[in-house]
TIBA-986371 format. One record per atom (N, C-alpha, C): x, y, z. Coordinates in steps of 0.001 Angstrom, whole numbers, padded with zeros to 6 digits, always signed. Example, Ala and Ser with C-alpha at 12.3 -4.5 7.8 and 13.67 -1.06 7.14 Angstrom:
! residues 2
+013190-005690+007800;+012300-004500+007800;+013200-003300+007800;+012850-002250+007080;+013670-001060+007140;+012900+000030+007870;
***
This chain:
! residues 87
+012340-014963-020968;+012004-015208-019581;+011185-014033-019049;+010062-014329-018420;+009202-013259-017917;+009659-012794-016541;+009349-011539-016226;+009724-010961-014948;+008722-011399-013886;+009210-011700-012693;+008368-012155-011594;+007601-010983-010985;+006299-011125-010831;+005466-010109-010197;+005164-010561-008772;+005762-009876-007807;+005617-010244-006400;+004159-010209-005950;+003342-009365-006563;+001936-009248-006157;+001124-010490-006488;+001657-011345-007351;+000936-012558-007718;+001316-013759-006859;+002235-013573-005919;+002645-014665-005039;+001582-014885-003974;+001303-016131-003661;+000222-016452-002725;+000468-015963-001295;+001706-015734-000918;+002000-015273+000439;+002022-013759+000577;+001926-013046-000532;+001939-011582-000502;+000491-011091-000480;+000133-010272+000511;-001246-009755+000552;-001506-008809-000617;-002777-008590-000901;-003155-007680-001990;-002723-006261-001652;-002138-005572-002613;-001755-004165-002468;-002485-003382-003550;-003145-002292-003159;-003889-001477-004119;-003561-000001-003895;-003326+000706-004965;-003190+002154-004895;-004600+002717-004882;-004918+003543-003879;-006263+004111-003835;-006244+005513-004439;-007398+005940-004915;-007512+007253-005550;-007351+008355-004508;-007061+009555-004993;-006896+010708-004092;-008196+010971-003314;-009345+010782-003967;-010627+010991-003298;-010823+009960-002190;-010449+008712-002475;-010592+007660-001467;-009607+007887-000315;-008426+008462-000622;-007463+008785+000432;-008090+009730+001448;-008734+010784+000955;-009376+011753+001851;-010466+011080+002685;-011230+010214+002049;-012309+009503+002743;-011747+008603+003847;-010674+007881+003556;-010053+006980+004541;-009513+007772+005725;-008808+008863+005447;-008241+009674+006524;-009335+010254+007414;-010419+010681+006797;-011538+011229+007566;-012209+010134+008401;-012393+008971+007800;-013034+007854+008486;-012191+007382+009678;-010879+007336+009514;-009992+006895+010587;-009676+008008+011580;-010073+009230+011225;-009832+010414+012057;-008351+010585+012392;-007525+010484+011345;-006083+010674+011499;-005558+011504+010337;-004318+011912+010442;-003658+012607+009347;-002718+011629+008645;-002339+011986+007458;-001489+011142+006622;-000181+010756+007331;+000400+011685+008082;+001683+011421+008728;+001574+010429+009888;+000362+010095+010329;+000185+009111+011399;+000040+007680+010879;-000124+007530+009574;-000215+006190+009002;+001161+005529+009012;+001189+004203+009154;+002474+003503+009036;+003049+003717+007630;+004360+003662+007539;+005042+003922+006270;+005343+002621+005537;+005462+002733+004221;+005958+001643+003392;+007005+002263+002479;+008145+001618+002391;+009272+002169+001650;+009041+002136+000146;+009513+003158-000508;+009458+003219-001961;+010203+002032-002575;+011183+001483-001850;+011966+000363-002375;+011333-000998-002077;+010185-001015-001423;+009478-002266-001147;+009107-002932-002476;+009304-004243-002594;+008988-004931-003860;+007534-004748-004307;+006603-004674-003364;+005194-004481-003734;+004981-003098-004348;+005667-002081-003834;+005545-000727-004389;+006165-000685-005786;+007289-001347-005951;+007920-001402-007272;+006985-002078-008288;+006285-003131-007853;+005333-003807-008731;+004153-002896-009059;+003663-002134-008071;+002571-001192-008323;+003015-000091-009286;+004277+000317-009202;+004789+001346-010113;+004837+000840-011557;+005041-000452-011732;+005011-001013-013084;+003597-000951-013658;+002604-001007-012790;+001208-000957-013219;+000741+000484-013406;+001001+001345-012410;+000461+002708-012374;+001444+003792-012782;+002697+003440-013006;+003712+004452-013275;+004301+004936-011965;+005205+005904-012009;+005865+006384-010784;+004850+006878-009747;+005053+006462-008505;+004176+006866-007404;+004927+007837-006521;+004300+008968-006229;+004963+009965-005397;+004801+009622-003920;+005729+010115-003135;+005655+009931-001681;+004372+010572-001170;+003786+009939-000166;+002556+010477+000408;+001299+009792-000096;+001406+009023-001180;+000227+008285-001656;-000062+007138-000706;-001333+006777-000602;-001757+005742+000340;-002027+004440-000405;-001527+003365+000189;-001703+002017-000344;-002641+001257+000585;-003597+000552-000005;-004516-000291+000759;-004001-001729+000659;-003835-002368+001812;-003348-003748+001861;-004444-004617+002458;-004796-005677+001760;-005844-006592+002220;-005193-007933+002520;-005241-008314+003791;-004625-009569+004219;-005705-010585+004556;-005459-011833+004184;-006354-012915+004595;-006070-013220+006049;-007140-013365+006825;-007002-013629+008249;-007831-014857+008613;-007242-015791+009349;-008005-016981+009727;-009144-016671+010705;-009055-015559+011427;-010097-015243+012408;-011153-014278+011884;-010762-013303+011058;-011734-012309+010589;-012063-012433+009113;-011414-013319+008420;-011628-013446+006976;-010657-012562+006224;-010861-011255+006303;-009962-010293+005662;-009734-009115+006600;-008515-008614+006596;-008175-007419+007367;-007613-006387+006411;-008030-005132+006588;-007585-004054+005709;-006630-003156+006479;-005512-002841+005844;-004492-001972+006418;-004168-000879+005412;-003678+000231+005891;-003264+001322+005014;-001827+001704+005343;-001064+001999+004303;+000317+002456+004452;+000517+003656+003540;+001407+004550+003947;+001725+005706+003121;+003129+005502+002566;+003310+005800+001291;+004607+005633+000646;+005557+006711+001157;+006749+006270+001559;+007758+007183+002079;+009101+006897+001414;+009877+007958+001168;+011213+007777+000612;+012111+007085+001622;+012016+007503+002880;+012804+006892+003950;+011859+006450+005052;+011906+005166+005380;+011048+004651+006437;+011750+004773+007781;+013025+004480+007802;+013802+004529+009045;+014723+005737+008994;+014604+006606+009965;+015475+007782+010028;+016310+007728+011276;
***
């Protein structure tokens, strides 16, 4: 029996780990610091699936999320991996 990959489900938006260079570019373009980005929990199923692809991901890495939108076509969001989202 094969393991289910949540990233392949039609209702889950695309999640991509971006390179360290692209992280700097995104932060500069958005004119914000890493700590101002919304958080995504290390225990999120999408992060666990990305870890199966890329290996262990450290806290502070930025994930690019691409959602299909009926009004704009596609919307891009960024989240930073955090050990604890709710404190």
